[in-house]
PyMOL commands that place a pseudoatom at each C-alpha (Angstrom):
pseudoatom trace, name=CA, resn=UNK, resi=1, chain=A, elem=C, hetatm=0, pos=[96.077, -33.541, -143.356]
pseudoatom trace, name=CA, resn=UNK, resi=2, chain=A, elem=C, hetatm=0, pos=[98.621, -35.541, -141.358]
pseudoatom trace, name=CA, resn=UNK, resi=3, chain=A, elem=C, hetatm=0, pos=[95.920, -37.198, -139.236]
pseudoatom trace, name=CA, resn=UNK, resi=4, chain=A, elem=C, hetatm=0, pos=[93.715, -37.915, -142.258]
pseudoatom trace, name=CA, resn=UNK, resi=5, chain=A, elem=C, hetatm=0, pos=[96.584, -39.398, -144.266]
pseudoatom trace, name=CA, resn=UNK, resi=6, chain=A, elem=C, hetatm=0, pos=[97.696, -41.531, -141.309]
pseudoatom trace, name=CA, resn=UNK, resi=7, chain=A, elem=C, hetatm=0, pos=[94.093, -42.601, -140.776]
pseudoatom trace, name=CA, resn=UNK, resi=8, chain=A, elem=C, hetatm=0, pos=[93.766, -43.637, -144.423]
pseudoatom trace, name=CA, resn=UNK, resi=9, chain=A, elem=C, hetatm=0, pos=[97.055, -45.579, -144.545]
pseudoatom trace, name=CA, resn=UNK, resi=10, chain=A, elem=C, hetatm=0, pos=[96.327, -47.279, -141.224]
pseudoatom trace, name=CA, resn=UNK, resi=11, chain=A, elem=C, hetatm=0, pos=[92.825, -48.275, -142.352]
pseudoatom trace, name=CA, resn=UNK, resi=12, chain=A, elem=C, hetatm=0, pos=[93.996, -49.680, -145.689]
pseudoatom trace, name=CA, resn=UNK, resi=13, chain=A, elem=C, hetatm=0, pos=[96.766, -51.707, -144.052]
pseudoatom trace, name=CA, resn=UNK, resi=14, chain=A, elem=C, hetatm=0, pos=[94.446, -53.045, -141.346]
pseudoatom trace, name=CA, resn=UNK, resi=15, chain=A, elem=C, hetatm=0, pos=[91.875, -54.126, -143.942]
pseudoatom trace, name=CA, resn=UNK, resi=16, chain=A, elem=C, hetatm=0, pos=[94.561, -55.917, -145.962]
pseudoatom trace, name=CA, resn=UNK, resi=17, chain=A, elem=C, hetatm=0, pos=[95.896, -57.667, -142.854]
pseudoatom trace, name=CA, resn=UNK, resi=18, chain=A, elem=C, hetatm=0, pos=[92.401, -58.716, -141.777]
pseudoatom trace, name=CA, resn=UNK, resi=19, chain=A, elem=C, hetatm=0, pos=[91.592, -60.078, -145.258]
pseudoatom trace, name=CA, resn=UNK, resi=20, chain=A, elem=C, hetatm=0, pos=[94.826, -62.077, -145.286]
pseudoatom trace, name=CA, resn=UNK, resi=21, chain=A, elem=C, hetatm=0, pos=[94.124, -63.536, -141.840]
pseudoatom trace, name=CA, resn=UNK, resi=22, chain=A, elem=C, hetatm=0, pos=[90.532, -64.432, -142.800]
pseudoatom trace, name=CA, resn=UNK, resi=23, chain=A, elem=C, hetatm=0, pos=[91.770, -66.190, -145.936]
pseudoatom trace, name=CA, resn=UNK, resi=24, chain=A, elem=C, hetatm=0, pos=[94.398, -67.994, -143.867]
pseudoatom trace, name=CA, resn=UNK, resi=25, chain=A, elem=C, hetatm=0, pos=[91.756, -69.090, -141.346]
pseudoatom trace, name=CA, resn=UNK, resi=26, chain=A, elem=C, hetatm=0, pos=[89.523, -70.436, -144.112]
pseudoatom trace, name=CA, resn=UNK, resi=27, chain=A, elem=C, hetatm=0, pos=[92.420, -72.417, -145.628]
pseudoatom trace, name=CA, resn=UNK, resi=28, chain=A, elem=C, hetatm=0, pos=[93.359, -73.951, -142.293]
pseudoatom trace, name=CA, resn=UNK, resi=29, chain=A, elem=C, hetatm=0, pos=[89.854, -74.558, -140.936]
pseudoatom trace, name=CA, resn=UNK, resi=30, chain=A, elem=C, hetatm=0, pos=[87.169, -74.546, -143.639]
pseudoatom trace, name=CA, resn=UNK, resi=31, chain=A, elem=C, hetatm=0, pos=[83.793, -74.243, -141.959]
pseudoatom trace, name=CA, resn=UNK, resi=32, chain=A, elem=C, hetatm=0, pos=[80.493, -75.302, -143.475]
pseudoatom trace, name=CA, resn=UNK, resi=33, chain=A, elem=C, hetatm=0, pos=[77.183, -75.000, -141.719]
pseudoatom trace, name=CA, resn=UNK, resi=34, chain=A, elem=C, hetatm=0, pos=[73.998, -76.754, -142.717]
pseudoatom trace, name=CA, resn=UNK, resi=35, chain=A, elem=C, hetatm=0, pos=[74.948, -78.617, -145.869]
pseudoatom trace, name=CA, resn=UNK, resi=36, chain=A, elem=C, hetatm=0, pos=[71.743, -80.580, -146.289]
pseudoatom trace, name=CA, resn=UNK, resi=37, chain=A, elem=C, hetatm=0, pos=[70.002, -81.022, -149.638]
pseudoatom trace, name=CA, resn=UNK, resi=38, chain=A, elem=C, hetatm=0, pos=[67.815, -77.888, -149.401]
pseudoatom trace, name=CA, resn=UNK, resi=39, chain=A, elem=C, hetatm=0, pos=[70.687, -75.502, -148.782]
pseudoatom trace, name=CA, resn=UNK, resi=40, chain=A, elem=C, hetatm=0, pos=[72.479, -76.381, -152.055]
pseudoatom trace, name=CA, resn=UNK, resi=41, chain=A, elem=C, hetatm=0, pos=[75.827, -76.721, -150.256]
pseudoatom trace, name=CA, resn=UNK, resi=42, chain=A, elem=C, hetatm=0, pos=[76.057, -73.004, -149.439]
pseudoatom trace, name=CA, resn=UNK, resi=43, chain=A, elem=C, hetatm=0, pos=[78.897, -72.171, -147.086]
pseudoatom trace, name=CA, resn=UNK, resi=44, chain=A, elem=C, hetatm=0, pos=[78.174, -69.593, -144.403]
pseudoatom trace, name=CA, resn=UNK, resi=45, chain=A, elem=C, hetatm=0, pos=[81.167, -67.539, -143.316]
pseudoatom trace, name=CA, resn=UNK, resi=46, chain=A, elem=C, hetatm=0, pos=[81.584, -67.496, -139.552]
pseudoatom trace, name=CA, resn=UNK, resi=47, chain=A, elem=C, hetatm=0, pos=[83.987, -65.231, -137.779]
pseudoatom trace, name=CA, resn=UNK, resi=48, chain=A, elem=C, hetatm=0, pos=[86.289, -67.282, -135.590]
pseudoatom trace, name=CA, resn=UNK, resi=49, chain=A, elem=C, hetatm=0, pos=[87.492, -66.250, -132.147]
pseudoatom trace, name=CA, resn=UNK, resi=50, chain=A, elem=C, hetatm=0, pos=[90.933, -65.716, -133.663]
pseudoatom trace, name=CA, resn=UNK, resi=51, chain=A, elem=C, hetatm=0, pos=[89.515, -63.207, -136.147]
pseudoatom trace, name=CA, resn=UNK, resi=52, chain=A, elem=C, hetatm=0, pos=[87.532, -61.418, -133.445]
pseudoatom trace, name=CA, resn=UNK, resi=53, chain=A, elem=C, hetatm=0, pos=[90.649, -61.194, -131.288]
pseudoatom trace, name=CA, resn=UNK, resi=54, chain=A, elem=C, hetatm=0, pos=[92.609, -59.762, -134.215]
pseudoatom trace, name=CA, resn=UNK, resi=55, chain=A, elem=C, hetatm=0, pos=[89.835, -57.262, -134.926]
pseudoatom trace, name=CA, resn=UNK, resi=56, chain=A, elem=C, hetatm=0, pos=[89.831, -56.129, -131.280]
pseudoatom trace, name=CA, resn=UNK, resi=57, chain=A, elem=C, hetatm=0, pos=[93.607, -55.643, -131.385]
pseudoatom trace, name=CA, resn=UNK, resi=58, chain=A, elem=C, hetatm=0, pos=[93.376, -53.657, -134.611]
pseudoatom trace, name=CA, resn=UNK, resi=59, chain=A, elem=C, hetatm=0, pos=[90.626, -51.424, -133.228]
pseudoatom trace, name=CA, resn=UNK, resi=60, chain=A, elem=C, hetatm=0, pos=[92.598, -50.841, -130.009]
pseudoatom trace, name=CA, resn=UNK, resi=61, chain=A, elem=C, hetatm=0, pos=[95.770, -49.960, -131.886]
pseudoatom trace, name=CA, resn=UNK, resi=62, chain=A, elem=C, hetatm=0, pos=[93.887, -47.774, -134.363]
pseudoatom trace, name=CA, resn=UNK, resi=63, chain=A, elem=C, hetatm=0, pos=[92.084, -45.812, -131.629]
pseudoatom trace, name=CA, resn=UNK, resi=64, chain=A, elem=C, hetatm=0, pos=[95.264, -45.486, -129.565]
pseudoatom trace, name=CA, resn=UNK, resi=65, chain=A, elem=C, hetatm=0, pos=[97.220, -44.233, -132.562]
pseudoatom trace, name=CA, resn=UNK, resi=66, chain=A, elem=C, hetatm=0, pos=[94.597, -41.676, -133.607]
pseudoatom trace, name=CA, resn=UNK, resi=67, chain=A, elem=C, hetatm=0, pos=[93.891, -40.674, -130.001]
pseudoatom trace, name=CA, resn=UNK, resi=68, chain=A, elem=C, hetatm=0, pos=[97.586, -40.136, -129.351]
pseudoatom trace, name=CA, resn=UNK, resi=69, chain=A, elem=C, hetatm=0, pos=[98.424, -38.096, -132.440]
pseudoatom trace, name=CA, resn=UNK, resi=70, chain=A, elem=C, hetatm=0, pos=[95.255, -36.021, -132.891]
pseudoatom trace, name=CA, resn=UNK, resi=71, chain=A, elem=C, hetatm=0, pos=[95.895, -33.720, -129.884]
pseudoatom trace, name=CA, resn=UNK, resi=72, chain=A, elem=C, hetatm=0, pos=[99.389, -32.872, -131.147]
pseudoatom trace, name=CA, resn=UNK, resi=73, chain=A, elem=C, hetatm=0, pos=[98.159, -31.848, -134.578]
pseudoatom trace, name=CA, resn=UNK, resi=74, chain=A, elem=C, hetatm=0, pos=[95.034, -30.135, -133.234]
pseudoatom trace, name=CA, resn=UNK, resi=75, chain=A, elem=C, hetatm=0, pos=[97.161, -28.002, -130.902]
pseudoatom trace, name=CA, resn=UNK, resi=76, chain=A, elem=C, hetatm=0, pos=[99.441, -27.065, -133.803]
pseudoatom trace, name=CA, resn=UNK, resi=77, chain=A, elem=C, hetatm=0, pos=[96.428, -25.897, -135.809]
pseudoatom trace, name=CA, resn=UNK, resi=78, chain=A, elem=C, hetatm=0, pos=[94.940, -24.017, -132.849]
pseudoatom trace, name=CA, resn=UNK, resi=79, chain=A, elem=C, hetatm=0, pos=[98.310, -22.375, -132.213]
pseudoatom trace, name=CA, resn=UNK, resi=80, chain=A, elem=C, hetatm=0, pos=[98.128, -20.777, -135.663]
pseudoatom trace, name=CA, resn=UNK, resi=81, chain=A, elem=C, hetatm=0, pos=[94.911, -18.999, -134.661]
pseudoatom trace, name=CA, resn=UNK, resi=82, chain=A, elem=C, hetatm=0, pos=[95.725, -18.160, -131.043]
pseudoatom trace, name=CA, resn=UNK, resi=83, chain=A, elem=C, hetatm=0, pos=[98.965, -18.328, -129.065]
pseudoatom trace, name=CA, resn=UNK, resi=84, chain=A, elem=C, hetatm=0, pos=[99.048, -21.204, -126.590]
pseudoatom trace, name=CA, resn=UNK, resi=85, chain=A, elem=C, hetatm=0, pos=[101.135, -21.829, -123.534]
pseudoatom trace, name=CA, resn=UNK, resi=86, chain=A, elem=C, hetatm=0, pos=[104.253, -23.926, -124.368]
pseudoatom trace, name=CA, resn=UNK, resi=87, chain=A, elem=C, hetatm=0, pos=[103.303, -26.333, -121.568]
pseudoatom trace, name=CA, resn=UNK, resi=88, chain=A, elem=C, hetatm=0, pos=[100.334, -27.469, -123.659]
pseudoatom trace, name=CA, resn=UNK, resi=89, chain=A, elem=C, hetatm=0, pos=[102.725, -28.653, -126.365]
pseudoatom trace, name=CA, resn=UNK, resi=90, chain=A, elem=C, hetatm=0, pos=[104.687, -30.667, -123.829]
pseudoatom trace, name=CA, resn=UNK, resi=91, chain=A, elem=C, hetatm=0, pos=[101.553, -32.288, -122.402]
pseudoatom trace, name=CA, resn=UNK, resi=92, chain=A, elem=C, hetatm=0, pos=[100.299, -33.205, -125.866]
pseudoatom trace, name=CA, resn=UNK, resi=93, chain=A, elem=C, hetatm=0, pos=[103.688, -34.724, -126.678]
pseudoatom trace, name=CA, resn=UNK, resi=94, chain=A, elem=C, hetatm=0, pos=[103.480, -36.792, -123.493]
pseudoatom trace, name=CA, resn=UNK, resi=95, chain=A, elem=C, hetatm=0, pos=[100.026, -38.043, -124.531]
pseudoatom trace, name=CA, resn=UNK, resi=96, chain=A, elem=C, hetatm=0, pos=[101.473, -39.040, -127.901]
pseudoatom trace, name=CA, resn=UNK, resi=97, chain=A, elem=C, hetatm=0, pos=[104.420, -40.832, -126.291]
pseudoatom trace, name=CA, resn=UNK, resi=98, chain=A, elem=C, hetatm=0, pos=[102.109, -42.670, -123.894]
pseudoatom trace, name=CA, resn=UNK, resi=99, chain=A, elem=C, hetatm=0, pos=[99.977, -43.834, -126.834]
pseudoatom trace, name=CA, resn=UNK, resi=100, chain=A, elem=C, hetatm=0, pos=[103.037, -45.156, -128.656]
pseudoatom trace, name=CA, resn=UNK, resi=101, chain=A, elem=C, hetatm=0, pos=[104.201, -46.900, -125.464]
pseudoatom trace, name=CA, resn=UNK, resi=102, chain=A, elem=C, hetatm=0, pos=[100.749, -48.493, -125.068]
pseudoatom trace, name=CA, resn=UNK, resi=103, chain=A, elem=C, hetatm=0, pos=[100.897, -49.776, -128.655]
pseudoatom trace, name=CA, resn=UNK, resi=104, chain=A, elem=C, hetatm=0, pos=[104.389, -51.225, -128.128]
pseudoatom trace, name=CA, resn=UNK, resi=105, chain=A, elem=C, hetatm=0, pos=[103.372, -52.921, -124.858]
pseudoatom trace, name=CA, resn=UNK, resi=106, chain=A, elem=C, hetatm=0, pos=[100.249, -54.303, -126.536]
pseudoatom trace, name=CA, resn=UNK, resi=107, chain=A, elem=C, hetatm=0, pos=[102.312, -55.753, -129.379]
pseudoatom trace, name=CA, resn=UNK, resi=108, chain=A, elem=C, hetatm=0, pos=[104.699, -57.456, -126.955]
pseudoatom trace, name=CA, resn=UNK, resi=109, chain=A, elem=C, hetatm=0, pos=[101.779, -58.723, -124.872]
pseudoatom trace, name=CA, resn=UNK, resi=110, chain=A, elem=C, hetatm=0, pos=[99.948, -60.231, -127.848]
pseudoatom trace, name=CA, resn=UNK, resi=111, chain=A, elem=C, hetatm=0, pos=[102.926, -61.726, -129.687]
pseudoatom trace, name=CA, resn=UNK, resi=112, chain=A, elem=C, hetatm=0, pos=[103.567, -64.950, -127.795]
pseudoatom trace, name=CA, resn=UNK, resi=113, chain=A, elem=C, hetatm=0, pos=[106.880, -65.709, -129.502]
pseudoatom trace, name=CA, resn=UNK, resi=114, chain=A, elem=C, hetatm=0, pos=[108.376, -62.349, -128.571]
pseudoatom trace, name=CA, resn=UNK, resi=115, chain=A, elem=C, hetatm=0, pos=[106.903, -62.540, -125.078]
pseudoatom trace, name=CA, resn=UNK, resi=116, chain=A, elem=C, hetatm=0, pos=[108.406, -66.000, -124.479]
pseudoatom trace, name=CA, resn=UNK, resi=117, chain=A, elem=C, hetatm=0, pos=[111.760, -64.879, -125.916]
pseudoatom trace, name=CA, resn=UNK, resi=118, chain=A, elem=C, hetatm=0, pos=[111.875, -61.844, -123.613]
pseudoatom trace, name=CA, resn=UNK, resi=119, chain=A, elem=C, hetatm=0, pos=[110.859, -63.863, -120.566]
pseudoatom trace, name=CA, resn=UNK, resi=120, chain=A, elem=C, hetatm=0, pos=[113.656, -66.365, -121.227]
pseudoatom trace, name=CA, resn=UNK, resi=121, chain=A, elem=C, hetatm=0, pos=[116.185, -63.536, -121.734]
pseudoatom trace, name=CA, resn=UNK, resi=122, chain=A, elem=C, hetatm=0, pos=[115.105, -61.745, -118.537]
pseudoatom trace, name=CA, resn=UNK, resi=123, chain=A, elem=C, hetatm=0, pos=[115.293, -64.972, -116.513]
pseudoatom trace, name=CA, resn=UNK, resi=124, chain=A, elem=C, hetatm=0, pos=[118.816, -65.643, -117.809]
pseudoatom trace, name=CA, resn=UNK, resi=125, chain=A, elem=C, hetatm=0, pos=[119.834, -62.078, -116.986]
pseudoatom trace, name=CA, resn=UNK, resi=126, chain=A, elem=C, hetatm=0, pos=[118.406, -62.293, -113.451]
pseudoatom trace, name=CA, resn=UNK, resi=127, chain=A, elem=C, hetatm=0, pos=[120.203, -65.609, -112.749]
pseudoatom trace, name=CA, resn=UNK, resi=128, chain=A, elem=C, hetatm=0, pos=[123.604, -64.027, -113.462]
for i in range(1, 128): cmd.bond("trace and resi %d" % i, "trace and resi %d" % (i + 1))
show_as sticks, trace
zoom trace
């Protein structure tokens, strides 16, 4: 239930974010293709490179999140049926922590403002 609920919330939020970004892209750069007389001024929606990049990031974060938390919950369910070695719990927790670390690093890597801010702060710290 925890994985399914997280999956549902994550999916809904990602869809809302993607819709907002697509609408923002269309406002900033309206794109029309083939507006001659026979096409009746129909606009064809094209997916920009920005939208594709956002979609890739969302898919990466979604898969990392689900891949990191599913083993923890699956082991808890399996432990109800059969008794597992406590080391398995620790290893699954490490997988979860690594997934969360990967998501955090990805967010810092992709957010240019935060990345530039941190680089400036680190350079100032190193100079001292």
